[in-house]
Structures are given as C-alpha cells and as structure tokens.
N, C-alpha and C positions, 0 to 999 in steps of 0.2 A: 364608483360603488359607494354607497352609504356606510357610515359609522356602524349601524346595526348590521347591514349585511357583512361586511367586513368581520364583525365580532363573530357573527353566526358561523362564517366560514373557517374562522381561528379554531372555534369550539369544536366543529365537525372534523376538523384536520387532527386536532389533539386526540379525540375519540377514537379517530382512524389510526393513529399511532398506538394507542393503548391497545386497541383490539389486535394489532399486528405483534405485539410483544405477548399477548395473551395466547394468540394462535400459536405462534411460534414453541412457546412453553409447553404447549399441548401436544406437539408432535411426537410420535413415537421415538423412544430413546432420548427425547430430551432431559429426562432425569434418570439417572442411573439406580438401580434397586440397592436397597440396603441390605448388607451381608453382615450378619452376626460374626465379628471375628472370633469368638469362642466357639463356633459351629465347627461340624466336619466338613461343611461345603468348601469347594475349591476356592482358593483366594482370589480375590477380584484385583486385576491389574489396575494401578492408577490411571485416571484419564490421562491422554495424550495431551501435551501441552502444545499449543500451535505457536509459532514464532512469526511475530509481525514485523517485517521489514520494509521501511520506506525509501523509496528510490526518489532522491531530491537533488538539487543543485543550484537552486536560486535562479540563473540565467535561463531565459528560453533556448532552445535549439543546440542544446549540448548532447542531446541524446537520451534523455531519461526515460521516455517511453520505450525507445528501442532496447535498451538495457534491460527494463522491467519486463518486456515481453520475452526476450531471449533468455534470461535468466531464469524467468519463469517455466519456459519452456524446456530449459536444461535440467531444470529440477525435476519436473514431470518425466522427462525422457530417461531420468536417472531411478525411476521407481517412487518419488515422492508425491504425496497428496497435496497439489499446489493450487492456490487461488489468487487471482489478480483483481485488485480493486481499482478502478480508474477513479482517482479523486481529483482529477482536473475537471471539476464540476461543469463548469461552462462550455470548456473546448474540449470535450473528451475525444480520445483517438484511438484508445487501445482496440476497440472493436474494427475500425478502419484498419489497424495495422495487420489484424489476423483475419480480415475479410468476413466478419460477423455482421450479422443484421438484428440489432435488438429491437424489440417491440415496445420496451419497458425500460426505465431508468430509475435511478436513486429517487427522483421525484415521486414516483409511484410507492417507493417504499415509504416514504416520509408522510404521505397523505393516506397511507393505511390501505391501498388498494392492492397491494401485493406483497408477498413476504420476501425476505432476502433469498431464501432458496428459491422462489419462483423467479428472481430476476437473473440466476445464474445461467450462463451461455457456454455450451460445450465447446472446446476447442481442441486440435489435435493432440493426441498422446495423454488425454485425460486432463489436461489444464482446464480450469474453470474461470470464467471472466464475469465481473460484477459490472455493468456498464453505467457511466454516468450519462448526461445529456449534453449534445453538441449543439450549440446555439441557443441554449436555454438561459436566459439572462438570469431568471430567477434563481437558478442552481449556483450561479457565480455570486449570488449575494446571501448566502445562507449566514445565518446568526450563530451564536456559539452554542445554543441549546440544539439548533438542528445538526451542526456538526457532532455533537455530543450523542444525538439520537442515532446517527449513521453508524458511530463507533460501537455504541451499546449494542446495536441490533446483532453483531457478530457474537454476542455472548450468547444468543440465544440459538445458535445453530446446534441442531442435535448431534452432527458429526463433524466437528472443526476439521480444518485440514491441518496437514503438518506444517504448511508454511503459507503465509498471506503477504503477498507482496503489494505494495500500496504506491502507486505512480501518482505523484503530486504534479500540481501546476507550477508554474515559474513565479518567482517573486518570493515575498515574505510577508504575505497577507495571512489572515486568520485561516484562509481556506488552505494554506500551505502547511503553517507551523503547528496548527493543532492536529491535524493527521500525522505529522511528522513525530509530535511529542508522544503522540499516543502509542508509537510503535516500539518493540523492544531494541530496533536497530535502525540507524540512519545511515544510508548509503549516499554520499556525495559524489555526483558524476559531474567531472571537470574534462575541459578540452584546452588546447594550445590557443587560448584566447585571453587576453587581459581582464576582460570583463567576466568571464567565466570564473576565475580566481576570486576576484574582488565580491561577486555575488555569491560565490560558496562561503566565502569568510563571513559575509553579512548573515546569511541564513545561520552559519554555525555560531555567529555571537548571540542572535536572537534566541535561538533554542537554548544555548547554555545559560544565557542571563536571565530569562524570562520562564524557562521550563525546566532548568537544571539538567539537560541533556548532557551527558560528560563524555561520551564515546561515539567517534564516527568512523565509518570505513569509505576509504576513498577509491574510486574508479576513474582511471585515465582512459578516456574515450577518443576515438579518431586519432590515434597517435602513429607515427611513421616507424618508430622503434622503442624498444624497451628503455633506454636512456632518456627518450623524452619522456617517458611516462613517469620515471622515477623523478626526474627534474620537475614536473607539474606537482606532484606528491610533497617533494621536499619545500618547494616554494610555499605552498599552503600551510604545511606543517610547520614551517619557522614562524610565520607570522601569528598563528594560532598558539605555539608555544609562547612566544612573547607576550601576547596581550590577553590570552583566554585561558581559563582552567578547563581544558579538555585533553583527551587523549585522541590521536588519529592513527590509524593504521592503513597500510597499503593493501587494498583487497585484490586488485587485479588490473589488466589492461584489455582493452579492445582495439586491435590495430586497425588502420584503415584498410578496408577491404571492398573492393567493388561488388563482391558477392552479396554483402549487407545492403549496399544501395539497390541492388536487382531485387532482393528478398522484399525490401520496403515496397518497392513498385508493384511487385507481384502479391502483396498484402499477406505475406507468410513470414515465419521466423526463420533466419538463416540458419539455424541450429537443425531446422527441420529439412529445409531444402538442400543444403551444402553443408552437412554435418562435419566434414575433413577441412572445411575452409579455416583460414587463420582467424577471422571473427568467431567462428564457432567453437574454436578450440579455447580462445579466450574465455567464452561464456561458460563453456564447459569447466574450464579451471576455476572460475569464481563459484559455480554451483559446488565444486568439491569443497571450497573454502567455507562456503556457508555451513555445510554439513559438517564441520569441525567445530561450529561456534557452541554445541551443547545446548543445554536447557536454558531458557531465557531466565533471567533473574529480576523479579517483580517485588520482591519483599521491600518495604519501606517506601513504594512509589506513593507519592501523594497527588498524581494528577490522572486525569481519565486515560484509559488505555484501553487498547483492543485486548479482549479476551481478559480483562482486568476484574470484572465481577462487580463493579459497582452498579447501583440501581440506575436506571435510565431516566432521563428528564420526562417530566409529565407531558409535555406537549410542545407544539411550537406555535408561532403567533403570525404568519403570513401565509397567504395563499400561493398557488402556483400560477 
C-alpha cells in the first residue's frame, strides 16, 4: 500500500472513531437531565458507578479466562448487571468458552463501523460479552492510543454495568498492563507451578513500578485443597512484601474439579451447568467477596481508566 493510501486509511479510521464516540453520546440516556436541587422535584439518585476488575496472571494456562467466565456468570446469577471484555486481542477465547458466535470484534469498534453496544453478545443469565478477535494479528499489535480508545469507549455507555470483568492476555506486554492498570482492581490468578508465581510477581512488579497499582487480589486455581491454596498465596505475598510496595489479599480458591473440565468442553460455565459442584462453590464465594468491596476509589488517579471520564484519543494510525 502506498504512503498516500496508508495516510488516507488512517484519516478514515480516525474519522470513524470520532463518529463512534459522537454516536454513542447521542444515544438515549447518555446524558442525565439536570435537576434543580432547590426545586420540589424528586431527588435524583447519583449515577451507579461501575467497578472494573481485571483478571490477570502473567503466565498462560493458569485459567484466567475460566475464572473470568465463571466469576462473571456467578455475579450475573446473583442479580448483578455484569459485562465481560475479552482483552486478549489476538487470541480471544471468551466467546468459545461460552459457545457464542460473534460477527464483529473490537477492530470494528476502532474503525468506527459499530458501537460498543452493538458488539455486545448476550450470554446466559443476563451476562454480556464484548468479543475480541481470534487470529487477528493486527489486534495483537494495538498501539497505546488504540488501547486507550477501547478503554474510553466504555465511558460512553448510556447504561454502564455494575461490574466489568476484563480478561487479559498472558505476559507483561502493553496489551496486558494497560488494560490491567485501567481497572479498579487487579485479580492475579496463580496455580501450583513455579512459572505461575514468578510470572505473577513480574506482572505485579510492572504494574506497581510503572503504573503505581498498589493492591492486588489473589485467586489460587486448580488446587487440591485449601492448604495448598494458602501456601501459593503466602509464597507470592512474601516475595512481594520483601521487594515491592504493594498489598495482596487472598480472594479465594478454585479447587480441581472434573466438572470444570467438562464444562469447558461443553462451552459453558460450570456455575451454570453444575451449580453445586466444588468449583462452582468456589466461584460463588469469590462473587460474594467482590460484592463486599464497596465503591471503587478513583480520586487522585493519574492514569487512563475504565469509566474514568478522561477525553478519548483523537484517532489511531494503522489499518486493520
């Protein structure tokens, strides 16, 4: 493609992104009516604040996506308006785990051909899924402005969910750390493998050093018993306490359960298929923990964030 053609494509993409944000802000309910506090009208309740929770871990294969799907489903089954964002841009799999068939992905959002609301896929129990693209190499190479554009798109939702769960890719690339740093909470998923703990520590180090993320929640996945889960948490907590200025808390345990493996093969959430299974009980307990966290604290945050209210970037510079 010639330089002139590439520049023209980039301009069209930036124009499409601006139109996307303009269209979203014009949707019904995007702007709340102003009520005079001195009038006799009924007082208007403050807008509901969405809590964004990133599910991360550093190493691939520790079960981040499985935790994201089942925790999201458990929250939805408990009556919470919950949304899942697949932030593993080049190797998306949330749609596969839930047996969904997306016709569009995040790339279409960025080039302005659809809105975030139009991307949403309905899943059981009212759960909503925002799919990324699988096998889309371009999506795996998003630059900082494009990551920021995806994050800022959630500011324009006319009716934001109560919980947004963000399933990240493996590693410590920009595609991981920027989405993790943009959330209110970071959940680290670890399992009983040395590489799992070292990679979780590496991700914690990057997020604390470069983005000043100070609090992390730890989930022990695929463990044989509660003692093993506690040992995994304590190993990670000891090294973090020694070398990093962070606080870790133990969020919960997902025990090894054949029902979970069967649910994955059947492209469903285990909490939906076998709600009384050991794994399901673990996910439901974690959903209960999340529900005790209260309102997210965003005052003083100096980085781009989900539902943070900063202006979106003007555009992006590469085609799909």
